[in-house]
N, C-alpha and C positions, 0 to 999 in steps of 0.2 A: 676660795685660791688657799692650799695649802702653801702653807710657808716650809720651804726646807732648809733644816740646821745651815748653820756658817761657822760652827765647830766642826773639827771632827770628830767622828762618832769613837766615843771612846774604847779602845782593845779590849781585849777581853783577858785577866793574866793569864798567865799560863799555871796548868795547874802542878806541874814540879816547881816544889817549894824556892830552889834554888835560881831557878828560872825568873817565880816570880818576885823576887828579892831585885835582880837585875832588872824587871821591866819598871818597878817602881822607883827605884833608883833613877837611871831613865828620865822617866817621866820629873820627877821632882826636881830634875838637874834644867831640862828643858823649861821648866815653869817659871824657877830661880830666875834664870838665865835673861827669860823676858823680861819681866822684873826691873830685874836690875838694869837693860837697856833702856827703857824706859826711862828710867831715873837718871842714870848717869850718863847714857851712850853708851853705844858701840867703843869697846877699848877702855872703857873710863870705872873697868874693875877686874880687879885677880883673881884667879883661879882657885885663893884663896878667900877670898871674898864671896864667890859662886858657892865653895863646898859650905861654907859658913852660913848660908843662904838658904842651900838645899839641904840641911841636915846631914851631908856625908863628908868622906874622907878626900882629901885632894890624889890621892891614887884613885879611888872613885870616879872622881872626875875623870881620869887620863885611863881611864878602862874602856868609857864611851867614849869619849871628843879627845882628839889632837889639842883643841885649846879652847879657852869661855867662847871665843865670837863663835863657835863651830855649833855650839849651842842654842844660842841665837838664832843662826842660821835654819836648823831644825824645825823651830817654831815656825819661821818664815815660810817655810814647805809646807809643813801641817795647813797653815793657813789657806795657803794657795794652793793645796791640793783639795780644799773642800768641793770645788766646782765639778772640778771630773770625779771627785765619791758623788754627787749628789746625781748626774749625769747616768754615771753607772745605775743608781739606785733606780731612779726612773727608767732607765732603760730594762729593766728585770722588771719592772712594775707593769709595764705599758705591753701590749700584744703591737708586733710589729704591723706596719701600712701593708695595703692591699698590693700596690707595688714598691716597696722600698727604693729609696732613693736618694743623694746626696742633699737633694733640696728636703725632703722629708727631715732628715737627719737635722738639718741647720733650722726647723723649726719647730723639735724636740730640744735643742741644745739651745733659743731664745727661751723658747718656755721655761727650761731650767735655772737658768740665768737669771731670768723676772722672779721665780718662785723662791729663789734663793734669798736671804734674808743677808744681805753680802755688807751693811753697810757699820754693823758693830765690826766686823771682824779685819773690814775697810780702815778703819779709822785706828784698830790695833797696829797694823800694817804700815799705816802714816808716818805713826809714833815712833813706830822701829827705825822706820826708813828715815825719817826727820832724825834719830839717834847716830845714823850708822850712814851717812848724808855723804862725807867725805871719803868714804873705806873705800878703798881699791878691791881689798877683798870680799866687800862687800855685794860689788862691782862682777866680779867672774862669778861668784856664787846666785847670782840673779841670772847671770845668763846661763850657768849650770840647770837652774832651777826650772828657767824656761824651756828647756831643751830636753829635762827629763818629762817635762806636763805635757809639753807636745805630742813626745811619745804615748803618753799614757793616754792621750785623748785620740789620737789615733787611732790605736789599736782598737779602743772602745768605737768608734766610729765603722771601723772594718769590720767586724764583729757584727754591728748592721747592715753594712751594707756590703758583703763581701763580695760582689762581682765590681765595686767601684774601683779606679785604677788607685794606685799607691799616687799618684803623682796629687790626685784631684781632692787623696785624702787628707794627703801632708799638709797640701794648700789652703783646705778649710780649716784642720787644726790650726795654722802656724797664724793666718789668717784672724781667728775668731780670739785666740790667746792676745795677741797682739792687741788687738782693736779693745781688750778688755781694758790691758794696761795703760790705752792713751785714755781711754773713758774716765779710768782711772785717777790718772792724773789731773782732768780738766777737772771732773768730780772736786778732788782735792783744791785744787786752788779755788774755785769758787765759793767753797762752802769753810774751806778750813780744816778740812776735816772731821767735823763735829759730828756725832748721832743727835738731830732735830728732824723734826717731822719736814723742814721747809727743805734740811738735805736731802733726805729720802726722797723726796720730789725731785729734786735737781740730777742724784743717780739716777731715777726713772727716767729725766728725760734726755741724756746724755749717753744713757745703756743704748734705748731705744732707736736715737739717730744714729748711732755706732750698728745697731744692728739692721738698720735699713740699708743702710752703704754696702755691708754684707749682701745683700739681698739683691740692691738694684745697681753696684756699682757708681762708679764714680760720673757717667758719663753728662753734659749736660741735656737735658731735653728739645728739642726740634720746635722750631714757632711754633703754635697751637698745640703743641701737647702731642708732639708725633711727627711722625714723615709728612713730606708734603702732601699733599690729598692730588685725586687723580683730577687730568685734567689741567693743572699748572706744568708748564712747560720748564724745564730746568736754563737756566740761562744760557747752559752750553748746549742746548737742546732744542734750536727755536722750534714752536708749532708747526702744526700741519697748515697750509695754504699762507704762510708767510714766508717769503724767500728769505735766504740766507744772504748776504752781502756779496758771496762768490756766487751764488747759483740763480742769475733768472729768472724769473716766472714767464710760465709760456705765456705765446704773444706778447711778449717783448723783447722789440730786438736788441740783440747784443752787438756794440759797436764792432766788436771784429766780425761780428757773422751779419750781414744785411738782409733784411726779410723781405720775400718774395714780390716783385714788381717796382723796384726799389734800384735802379741799375747801379752799382759799383761806379770809380772812376776809371777804371782799368777795363771794365765790361759795359761797352756801349749798348742798351736797347735794341728791340726790332725795329727797323722802321726809319732809326737815327744813324744817316748815312755816318762812316768812319772818315776822315779827314785823309785817312792814306789809301781808302778801302772804297770809291765811289759809287754811288744807289745804280740800280738800272734807270736809263734813260738821261742820262747825262752824260753827254760826252763829253770825254778826256781831251786835254788842249794838245797830248801826241797821238789821239787813235781817232780820227775826227769821226762822227759819228753818220750815219746813213742819210740822203738828203740836203747834206750840206757838200757843194761844190767845192772841188780845189782849185787848182791852178788853171785857165785858158789852154789848152793844146789845139795849135794851129792845124786846121783841117788839110789833108793832101791835094 
């Protein structure tokens, strides 16, 4: 596996002599500022201290930076930009997939992260962050750097998948960079931000867990490892042949609907005389039936 560099690729000095001097001075100032920040903390040295360490004049410092701390922040930006630089390098060297997609880009990004030897750079970042932990300026700067890196990464993704919606591209770039930031914090807490074989193993474990979350999300798996199997009725949907409490099954009479052949109390069955409607052959007391003599009538 090819290991990608964790340090920014050195720029070529300009051919113009005057511009080359500016380039070397800026480089010397940034390196000196990073060294002083590790030794004394952010805000623990002056512009004069920085000029003496870099071997330039105070005026030269102000030609490049408004304050000594800005040179430290420039070093931060270089280190954090390595990931995006590496991704761009891999993109240029890798043929596009047959069907470009956001998923394919995520896999390329994951590959770049794992192949980049980030631990030495992260140790450096951790030392600089520890030196500037309580600095409000650093908090503002960190936000600006993340925004800048997100825009750079989104542009690289768009070049790779031009038809991808802007929302999707921005979402992937933002989630990935913030996932790396959280993974970095977890790694630093577990290892003390030192460069050892055990520390590197810890970084790979935390990194892979973060990438897996990006791949598959945060939903808990269903019981049994997936959706419920076919033939298992839902508690809200009773299975076929099992009547619900509100729906009586066929052949079972409802108490409100009597079955055939069972007379209801208000509807007498056939052959059973009603007390208000006497049956045939039974004489009514008010209407004597045939063959029953009434009172005798005297003959003339």
